[in-house]
SEGUPA-233135 format. One line per 5 residues: their letters; for each residue x, y, z of N, C-alpha, C. Coordinates in steps of 0.02 Angstrom, whole numbers. Example, Ala and Ser with C-alpha at 12.3 -4.5 7.8 and 13.67 -1.06 7.14 Angstrom:
2
as	660:-284:390:615:-225:390:660:-165:390 | 642:-112:354:684:-53:357:645:2:394
# end
This chain:
281
vapik	-887:-3261:774:-847:-3225:752:-795:-3214:731 | -757:-3165:678:-745:-3166:632:-655:-3129:643 | -604:-3169:626:-551:-3139:646:-517:-3067:622 | -509:-3026:660:-478:-2982:633:-424:-2987:574 | -436:-2974:502:-389:-2968:473:-362:-2888:436
qaper	-321:-2887:447:-264:-2833:416:-273:-2817:328 | -315:-2752:312:-354:-2762:245:-273:-2745:222 | -267:-2784:156:-214:-2804:120:-189:-2721:82 | -131:-2726:80:-119:-2689:34:-144:-2672:-41 | -168:-2625:-76:-175:-2624:-136:-152:-2546:-171
asati	-124:-2570:-259:-95:-2524:-270:-135:-2452:-271 | -198:-2454:-250:-218:-2384:-248:-219:-2345:-180 | -172:-2386:-145:-179:-2361:-65:-126:-2298:-64 | -85:-2295:-103:-32:-2244:-108:-24:-2196:-177 | -39:-2146:-183:-33:-2123:-250:5:-2062:-265
tvngm	44:-2039:-308:78:-1988:-305:46:-1927:-330 | 27:-1867:-327:1:-1812:-343:25:-1750:-344 | 51:-1711:-405:104:-1666:-408:185:-1662:-378 | 193:-1734:-375:261:-1729:-337:254:-1762:-250 | 201:-1765:-249:170:-1776:-184:144:-1834:-143
vssrl	165:-1891:-109:130:-1947:-89:70:-1940:-75 | 14:-1980:-80:-28:-1976:-46:-72:-2046:-28 | -107:-2041:6:-126:-2106:33:-207:-2106:46 | -255:-2143:76:-301:-2151:92:-309:-2139:165 | -354:-2101:181:-373:-2074:275:-369:-2124:299
nkrla	-389:-2178:269:-396:-2249:310:-315:-2267:345 | -299:-2283:292:-221:-2287:308:-179:-2248:331 | -183:-2182:320:-132:-2139:378:-170:-2127:442 | -227:-2145:460:-251:-2159:530:-207:-2226:557 | -219:-2278:525:-184:-2342:534:-112:-2326:548
dlglc	-64:-2292:492:3:-2301:492:6:-2253:564 | -10:-2203:588:7:-2149:658:-18:-2210:707 | -38:-2261:702:-48:-2304:762:-115:-2268:809 | -167:-2255:762:-207:-2228:806:-275:-2270:794 | -269:-2322:769:-339:-2379:756:-292:-2425:697
srrea	-360:-2462:681:-355:-2512:630:-392:-2465:561 | -390:-2512:508:-396:-2475:443:-479:-2476:461 | -498:-2537:491:-588:-2557:492:-609:-2506:549 | -562:-2494:575:-607:-2441:635:-585:-2367:613 | -540:-2357:577:-530:-2302:554:-611:-2264:497
dewie	-618:-2332:452:-678:-2318:407:-722:-2283:446 | -749:-2340:513:-813:-2336:547:-796:-2242:587 | -752:-2214:607:-744:-2154:630:-767:-2113:584 | -742:-2103:505:-750:-2074:451:-802:-2071:450 | -842:-2137:444:-919:-2132:418:-973:-2108:493
rgwvr	-952:-2090:552:-989:-2075:592:-970:-1999:609 | -904:-1976:561:-903:-1897:561:-853:-1869:618 | -817:-1904:655:-759:-1907:704:-700:-1878:646 | -681:-1877:604:-625:-1852:591:-630:-1799:556 | -584:-1756:548:-583:-1688:512:-507:-1680:479
vngqt	-519:-1668:404:-477:-1625:370:-450:-1586:345 | -406:-1544:381:-397:-1469:370:-471:-1439:392 | -496:-1466:445:-533:-1432:472:-621:-1441:416 | -631:-1488:397:-677:-1493:353:-700:-1581:381 | -760:-1593:392:-767:-1676:402:-762:-1714:352
aqmgq	-721:-1771:350:-678:-1815:306:-731:-1865:254 | -713:-1882:212:-768:-1923:184:-748:-2005:174 | -756:-2034:174:-759:-2111:153:-717:-2112:87 | -674:-2150:99:-614:-2149:29:-579:-2092:6 | -574:-2040:57:-548:-1987:37:-442:-2009:52
tvtea	-425:-1974:-1:-347:-1969:14:-316:-1900:40 | -265:-1919:71:-221:-1864:107:-155:-1856:94 | -117:-1806:98:-40:-1807:109:-29:-1788:172 | 40:-1796:183:71:-1772:230:73:-1702:253 | 44:-1639:191:27:-1572:223:-23:-1565:250
drvdv	-81:-1612:240:-137:-1622:267:-141:-1615:333 | -198:-1585:360:-210:-1578:448:-249:-1628:445 | -258:-1688:493:-313:-1749:517:-310:-1742:593 | -379:-1721:607:-385:-1714:682:-443:-1781:694 | -452:-1801:755:-483:-1851:767:-544:-1828:847
lpaar	-585:-1818:849:-645:-1798:874:-645:-1851:947 | -640:-1819:1004:-627:-1839:1081:-702:-1917:1073 | -752:-1900:1026:-817:-1969:1030:-772:-2012:1004 | -710:-2000:962:-683:-2092:947:-648:-2122:987 | -590:-2072:1033:-566:-2080:1085:-590:-2111:1143
qrqdg	-660:-2094:1153:-695:-2118:1194:-735:-2182:1194 | -758:-2190:1110:-777:-2252:1107:-705:-2303:1116 | -646:-2296:1095:-601:-2340:1078:-576:-2342:1158 | -588:-2315:1208:-561:-2308:1284:-620:-2378:1309 | -659:-2378:1284:-723:-2433:1307:-716:-2491:1286
rvtil	-656:-2509:1242:-655:-2569:1204:-611:-2612:1229 | -611:-2664:1255:-561:-2717:1291:-541:-2775:1253 | -479:-2794:1284:-447:-2847:1257:-441:-2906:1310 | -459:-2964:1280:-476:-3023:1325:-433:-3079:1311 | -393:-3086:1375:-352:-3157:1359:-363:-3217:1375
lhkpv	-352:-3265:1339:-393:-3324:1352:-328:-3384:1355 | -355:-3426:1394:-317:-3485:1397:-362:-3556:1375 | -343:-3544:1293:-398:-3590:1249:-385:-3663:1256 | -425:-3685:1282:-440:-3770:1277:-419:-3809:1200 | -385:-3872:1191:-407:-3906:1134:-482:-3925:1113
gyvsg	-501:-3909:1073:-560:-3927:1031:-603:-3863:1020 | -604:-3799:1039:-624:-3759:1012:-603:-3719:967 | -606:-3677:905:-576:-3652:859:-563:-3564:876 | -522:-3540:833:-520:-3452:861:-553:-3419:831 | -594:-3444:805:-631:-3391:750:-706:-3420:758
qpedg	-730:-3418:672:-796:-3427:696:-807:-3480:704 | -855:-3536:711:-887:-3583:723:-870:-3628:666 | -870:-3699:657:-863:-3752:604:-850:-3790:615 | -879:-3834:571:-863:-3921:585:-895:-3931:648 | -951:-3914:676:-982:-3916:732:-933:-3897:805
hesaa	-886:-3875:802:-845:-3847:835:-858:-3779:863 | -855:-3762:931:-882:-3710:969:-814:-3647:944 | -850:-3556:940:-783:-3523:934:-761:-3514:1020 | -683:-3496:1023:-674:-3490:1096:-683:-3445:1139 | -729:-3374:1070:-754:-3326:1125:-819:-3367:1155
vlvrp	-863:-3418:1159:-907:-3418:1184:-882:-3437:1270 | -812:-3433:1286:-810:-3442:1341:-779:-3385:1397 | -802:-3325:1349:-776:-3264:1389:-853:-3249:1412 | -845:-3278:1472:-940:-3250:1522:-918:-3242:1574 | -952:-3213:1624:-920:-3187:1693:-912:-3251:1714
gsqwr	-933:-3313:1723:-926:-3363:1767:-868:-3391:1746 | -818:-3388:1697:-746:-3428:1664:-706:-3354:1683 | -712:-3289:1704:-665:-3239:1716:-620:-3281:1777 | -555:-3276:1785:-505:-3288:1813:-498:-3255:1897 | -507:-3309:1929:-525:-3267:2005:-463:-3219:2019
gdpfi	-395:-3268:1998:-335:-3241:2011:-302:-3171:1953 | -351:-3143:1920:-314:-3079:1874:-303:-3025:1930 | -236:-3013:1901:-192:-2972:1930:-228:-2902:1938 | -273:-2898:1882:-306:-2819:1876:-366:-2812:1874 | -398:-2860:1934:-477:-2882:1918:-497:-2833:1970
rqgpr	-470:-2774:2022:-477:-2725:2050:-480:-2671:2002 | -411:-2627:1972:-417:-2591:1943:-422:-2586:1859 | -456:-2648:1817:-478:-2653:1767:-538:-2648:1750 | -559:-2662:1704:-642:-2635:1678:-670:-2690:1727 | -725:-2699:1749:-771:-2728:1773:-836:-2741:1718
wqpgh	-853:-2799:1731:-881:-2850:1675:-951:-2816:1641 | -948:-2813:1579:-996:-2796:1561:-1045:-2845:1496 | -1113:-2839:1494:-1122:-2904:1426:-1085:-2853:1374 | -1063:-2809:1336:-1057:-2773:1308:-975:-2802:1269 | -933:-2826:1332:-884:-2832:1330:-864:-2896:1299
argla	-923:-2961:1272:-917:-3025:1250:-965:-3004:1166 | -968:-2944:1154:-989:-2924:1088:-917:-2889:1044 | -926:-2932:992:-875:-2872:936:-796:-2918:955 | -786:-2936:982:-725:-2978:999:-695:-3043:952 | -621:-3027:927:-610:-3050:866:-552:-3067:878
pagrl	-536:-3126:871:-468:-3155:873:-402:-3108:847 | -357:-3100:875:-296:-3072:855:-247:-3122:845 | -254:-3163:794:-203:-3208:778:-253:-3277:794 | -218:-3323:747:-245:-3411:760:-209:-3444:795 | -238:-3479:828:-209:-3547:878:-284:-3597:853
didst	-245:-3657:825:-293:-3706:802:-317:-3762:832 | -367:-3794:821:-431:-3825:866:-389:-3882:905 | -322:-3895:883:-276:-3962:921:-239:-3933:953 | -251:-3844:972:-170:-3829:1006:-208:-3783:1064 | -178:-3779:1134:-184:-3730:1181:-148:-3682:1187
gllvl	-165:-3653:1239:-128:-3606:1261:-154:-3511:1255 | -118:-3468:1236:-153:-3398:1254:-176:-3389:1184 | -234:-3364:1181:-260:-3331:1137:-301:-3270:1145 | -287:-3207:1104:-305:-3149:1120:-348:-3132:1082 | -402:-3104:1104:-477:-3083:1098:-479:-3009:1103
tqdgr	-511:-2963:1062:-515:-2893:1067:-546:-2852:1013 | -586:-2814:1037:-625:-2778:1019:-571:-2705:999 | -520:-2686:1001:-473:-2647:1004:-431:-2655:931 | -432:-2618:875:-410:-2612:817:-348:-2593:832 | -311:-2566:863:-255:-2543:885:-216:-2608:893
vartl	-241:-2640:947:-221:-2701:978:-201:-2752:915 | -252:-2764:883:-266:-2786:811:-195:-2794:772 | -213:-2727:749:-130:-2694:724:-67:-2718:740 | -63:-2704:795:9:-2724:823:11:-2800:819 | -42:-2853:835:-15:-2911:837:-20:-2947:747
igeds	-68:-2931:718:-69:-2955:643:-72:-2913:573 | -53:-2864:614:-59:-2798:551:17:-2829:516 | 33:-2791:439:53:-2818:400:140:-2808:399 | 162:-2745:455:225:-2731:473:230:-2752:549 | 192:-2794:572:208:-2844:664:236:-2857:656
didke	286:-2853:707:368:-2904:723:354:-2950:797 | 302:-2948:820:289:-2980:864:304:-3057:893 | 341:-3080:924:368:-3141:933:306:-3195:960 | 315:-3241:964:262:-3285:1004:299:-3354:1025 | 290:-3378:1067:325:-3421:1105:277:-3481:1117
ylvrv	285:-3544:1095:275:-3606:1089:294:-3658:1126 | 281:-3702:1181:306:-3767:1192:274:-3823:1164 | 293:-3867:1121:275:-3913:1058:309:-3983:1101 | 273:-4042:1114:296:-4107:1117:307:-4133:1050 | 341:-4168:1036:352:-4198:982:363:-4268:960
hwaph	334:-4305:918:373:-4391:920:409:-4376:853 | 478:-4431:866:515:-4445:809:487:-4479:778 | 450:-4461:681:426:-4508:649:444:-4488:594 | 500:-4518:578:538:-4504:498:485:-4555:430 | 437:-4592:460:400:-4626:395:340:-4609:419
gprge	334:-4542:447:231:-4542:482:242:-4565:534 | 178:-4518:581:180:-4541:654:137:-4625:631 | 98:-4655:589:92:-4728:588:136:-4760:553 | 178:-4765:539:244:-4806:498:284:-4832:540 | 329:-4849:517:389:-4885:572:453:-4840:598
gvvsq	483:-4866:669:503:-4825:701:500:-4757:720 | 443:-4763:767:407:-4703:782:450:-4707:849 | 488:-4642:875:502:-4632:941:475:-4589:990 | 444:-4600:1032:409:-4552:1078:423:-4539:1154 | 496:-4580:1171:537:-4544:1226:590:-4562:1202
dvqra	633:-4500:1243:684:-4474:1236:714:-4476:1169 | 652:-4424:1136:658:-4409:1065:730:-4361:1049 | 749:-4316:1085:786:-4275:1086:860:-4319:1045 | 876:-4375:1069:924:-4429:1081:920:-4452:997 | 846:-4452:958:836:-4514:902:847:-4438:846
vpadc	822:-4364:852:830:-4323:813:898:-4295:765 | 919:-4297:723:991:-4283:704:972:-4210:733 | 1045:-4176:726:1054:-4102:731:1012:-4061:676 | 1038:-4094:615:1031:-4053:558:937:-4024:547 | 911:-4084:583:834:-4067:586:827:-4004:619
iallr	847:-3994:669:848:-3941:737:861:-3869:684 | 929:-3882:655:958:-3820:602:906:-3800:554 | 872:-3865:516:823:-3826:482:759:-3796:493 | 758:-3814:576:657:-3784:585:707:-3714:614 | 747:-3698:627:785:-3631:635:775:-3586:579
hglsl	816:-3629:516:803:-3571:462:821:-3617:391 | 781:-3630:363:775:-3664:294:722:-3693:244 | 691:-3680:298:590:-3715:269:576:-3686:242 | 511:-3703:205:465:-3652:164:385:-3677:167 | 350:-3646:165:293:-3653:174:243:-3612:114
dgqpl	192:-3656:76:160:-3627:44:205:-3570:-15 | 264:-3611:-21:297:-3593:-81:342:-3530:-55 | 342:-3500:3:377:-3463:35:418:-3466:76 | 502:-3435:89:546:-3435:138:501:-3425:214 | 512:-3478:253:501:-3442:334:550:-3407:360
kpaqv	523:-3343:391:589:-3324:433:606:-3359:470 | 677:-3345:503:714:-3380:544:664:-3383:608 | 667:-3442:650:652:-3453:705:703:-3481:758 | 699:-3470:836:718:-3499:895:686:-3585:884 | 732:-3610:914:714:-3689:896:764:-3714:965
ewqnp	724:-3740:998:793:-3773:1068:750:-3825:1094 | 786:-3876:1126:768:-3936:1169:735:-3897:1229 | 689:-3903:1266:669:-3870:1311:667:-3951:1377 | 656:-4012:1330:668:-4057:1375:663:-4114:1318 | 689:-4179:1341:692:-4233:1285:644:-4243:1224
eqlrf	584:-4240:1273:513:-4244:1209:471:-4179:1200 | 526:-4115:1217:471:-4050:1183:530:-3992:1190 | 491:-3966:1138:541:-3908:1090:497:-3836:1091 | 554:-3799:1117:526:-3714:1117:542:-3692:1059 | 499:-3634:1033:492:-3624:954:474:-3548:977
vlreg	513:-3491:961:497:-3428:950:479:-3387:870 | 422:-3392:850:400:-3370:789:391:-3291:787 | 412:-3280:730:379:-3212:709:342:-3182:650 | 298:-3257:635:250:-3272:585:198:-3311:622 | 151:-3325:594:90:-3346:600:41:-3378:524
kkrqi	90:-3431:484:58:-3467:438:16:-3515:466 | -53:-3532:419:-85:-3592:458:-45:-3655:483 | -70:-3669:557:-27:-3731:564:56:-3745:552 | 80:-3673:536:146:-3667:551:194:-3699:572 | 186:-3734:642:252:-3786:675:227:-3844:666
rrmce	175:-3848:675:136:-3925:637:170:-3948:572 | 156:-3918:526:204:-3921:457:267:-3907:463 | 296:-3841:488:367:-3876:505:399:-3928:511 | 373:-3955:567:383:-4033:602:395:-4091:551 | 321:-4087:520:319:-4139:464:377:-4146:412
qvglh	397:-4092:387:459:-4066:353:506:-4109:363 | 525:-4114:453:585:-4131:464:596:-4231:485 | 525:-4246:483:517:-4288:511:497:-4319:586 | 455:-4260:610:431:-4237:683:370:-4235:675 | 319:-4269:717:247:-4275:748:231:-4230:790
vvglk	194:-4175:782:189:-4127:852:118:-4182:886 | 118:-4197:948:74:-4220:986:46:-4161:1064 | 73:-4120:1055:42:-4070:1100:69:-3991:1083 | 34:-3947:1076:57:-3875:1050:27:-3823:1115 | 68:-3772:1134:30:-3729:1191:88:-3665:1179
ririg	27:-3616:1170:76:-3556:1177:80:-3531:1243 | 145:-3492:1253:133:-3469:1324:150:-3400:1325 | 170:-3354:1275:194:-3305:1286:173:-3270:1187 | 161:-3176:1195:145:-3152:1130:162:-3101:1160 | 233:-3085:1121:255:-3008:1135:273:-3006:1206
rvmlg	273:-2978:1267:271:-2947:1320:246:-2995:1371 | 182:-3011:1361:120:-3037:1376:119:-3105:1382 | 107:-3139:1447:146:-3221:1460:53:-3251:1483 | 46:-3313:1458:-14:-3345:1470:4:-3345:1553 | 48:-3347:1591:74:-3357:1681:29:-3425:1690
nlpvg	-20:-3412:1757:-57:-3464:1795:-116:-3454:1760 | -135:-3434:1702:-228:-3429:1693:-236:-3494:1676 | -284:-3515:1690:-310:-3594:1689:-319:-3593:1656 | -327:-3670:1610:-365:-3688:1558:-432:-3656:1567 | -475:-3624:1481:-547:-3615:1488:-552:-3559:1528
qwryl	-511:-3514:1557:-522:-3476:1597:-496:-3404:1563 | -504:-3343:1552:-492:-3276:1545:-485:-3221:1594 | -444:-3172:1571:-428:-3112:1609:-433:-3068:1553 | -437:-2987:1592:-451:-2936:1550:-347:-2923:1538 | -330:-2894:1473:-274:-2851:1488:-274:-2806:1503
ggder	-220:-2791:1566:-223:-2750:1612:-192:-2664:1578 | -210:-2622:1600:-205:-2537:1554:-132:-2539:1549 | -95:-2560:1605:-34:-2562:1603:21:-2600:1547 | -11:-2667:1539:-4:-2712:1506:18:-2696:1413 | 82:-2715:1371:94:-2692:1318:115:-2740:1268
f	120:-2772:1235:136:-2823:1184:202:-2810:1176
# end
């Protein structure tokens, strides 16, 4: 299962013609919040998009003055797509299988649907097609557990991992104080809060960089003497673990409990439910 990735901005994505800004049609559809760029390309290829009454072409550019219409067939296809909320266990990867570890998507099957799903009566009924084309909208590494979103819907992917996404994510993180590394001297595993200098927590909130780029401000506070609560608005690879390493902390457990307004709640480990029609990130 390949992760959904927002197409990167390219110099050719927008151009100016006779003083009027022009952009690629797939970008225009995505900017309108109708779909992802990948989904837009599919609609265009199937002939489901019209520009000024004419069937759109792949790679076509449009301006604000052009009228863009989407045929009902595109909406019908989109309405049939599902989004799955999974409580990912440790030991599964978010995307494609790697190094002998299975993709978390293999857990999406009828027998592992949560019976306590509040939308089970009003939501979609299980169909084999719901397990096809699912892709993770965001990563959760193999050593972490918690809320993972798998979706067929480009709108959801854009909301969560698009270039302009500002959705926050909340984590509970168990840590040890390990200023000389997890195998070095001075490791503190109990009442960790007492051992950690206040300026380390201040740095976690703002002032660190990863991969040569400064990180956005984060909310970081003690949940209990051995556990921190993080709220992030970005998602670099193994971000929390790497942040903690920089200030002398070693992560021994990480669980994502919220994405935007959607909570993990009581969803059991290894089980999943549908995103309800009235739920929004």
